[in-house]
C-alpha positions, 0 to 999 in steps of 0.5 A: 500500500502507498503511504497515507498522505495528510493534507492539513487545511487551516480555515477562517472565513474562506467559504467562497473558496474552500470547496475548490480546495477540497475538490482539488484534493479529492480529485487527485490520482493518489490514495490513501489520503486524509483531509483535515480541515481546522476551521477557526469558527468561521462566521461565513458559509464555511461550515455549510460548505464543510457539511457537504462533505460529511459523507466523504470518509477522507474529509475530517473537520472541526470548527471551533475558536482558536488563536489563529492560523498557527494554532490551527495548523498545529491542531492539524499536526496533532490529528494527522496520521499520515507518513507524509503531509502538506499544509494547504490554504483554504483559498488555494488548491492543487493541480492534477497529479500534484500529490502523486508527483511529490510522493514519487520524489519523497519515496524515492529518496529517504534523505529528503525532508520536503519537496516543493514545486512551482505555482500558478497565481490567479485572482479572486475570480480565477483568472491566471496572473502569472506562473512561477519558475523557481530556481534550484534548491540550495540552502543559500538560494533559499536564504538569499531569496533567489528561490523560495518555498511556496506553502501551497506546493510543498510536501514533507515528512510529517514526523520531521515536522512533529520532531521540530515542534510544528509552527511557532507562535513567535513568528506568526507572519512567517511560520511556514517559512520558519519551519522549512528553514529548520527542516533544511538543517535536518534533511535534504530538499528538492525543487520539482520543476513543474507547477503543483498548486494554484495560489489565489491572490485577493484582498483579504490575504495576510501578505498585505501586512507588510510590517508584521511580515518583516518583523516575523522574518527578522525574528526567523533569521535571528533565531536561525543562527542564535537559537537553532545553530545554523552554520555561520557560513550561511549568515551572509546569504540570510542577512542579504535575504532579510534586506531583500525581504524588507524591500519586498514588503516595504510598501510605500517606501522610497525607491532610493531607500530600496536601491540602497538596501539592494546595494547592501545585499549585493555587497553582503552576498555577491551572487545576487548581482548576477541574478537580480535583473538590472531594472535601470541605468541607476541600478547598473551603476550601483551594482557596478560600483559594488563589484569594483569595490569587491575586486579592489578588496580581492 
């Protein structure tokens, strides 16, 4: 028998989207599956939608007040029984064949703690906005934000997540990223070069909370080295990535501030120079200045 895969879905007031999420899992060509919906006492139509699956043995759900998405995911970890698992947002969904593709990679290599693939972004009405083409996996590439791990397309070994304690309340706006980072210290990972999931972009998402995300991510980087003992040679990539994260979520900041931050990131971690596209003559001159400084030092 193939191993059981647990899909954990934290949910709150996403009743208009969660049916697509559930149907995308039930239509997968992989079995056995268990779907664990942890709803935080939604006030919209979510519970009505969940009742439509009461006769489906693979779907288990609860709806009760909780302390937020971190609490919801950790409840799911405690209930899950699979060998492998994933955390899917209640407004995102899987593409056909996603679970079978991920399980093939994880079962074929026992050294892998997790795998992830590309994603398709759509708007609230389902219109396609873009398709990612993420770079190859390495710890340096992840920490310097040259590539990233989308939660909707990530699958992992459940026991590893439990050993690490699941999601941490201390970083409420970057809990998935923080768990992937700790997994990287314990096991290997692999990027799958195909889209596995769809991420829906709409106005109610948490990524609109720029300052809170920046604070959580700064705590992630600090804890990675000071609390969890990440190798010091990874620090330049991580610190450069933190600067780029501040650029990404610094909504409304002056472009000159972001350019100066970008110069610092390139100087701190030179591989970024060849991977970040020159968007303007000013940018090219700035990067050229940094590279000339580095040649002088060498």
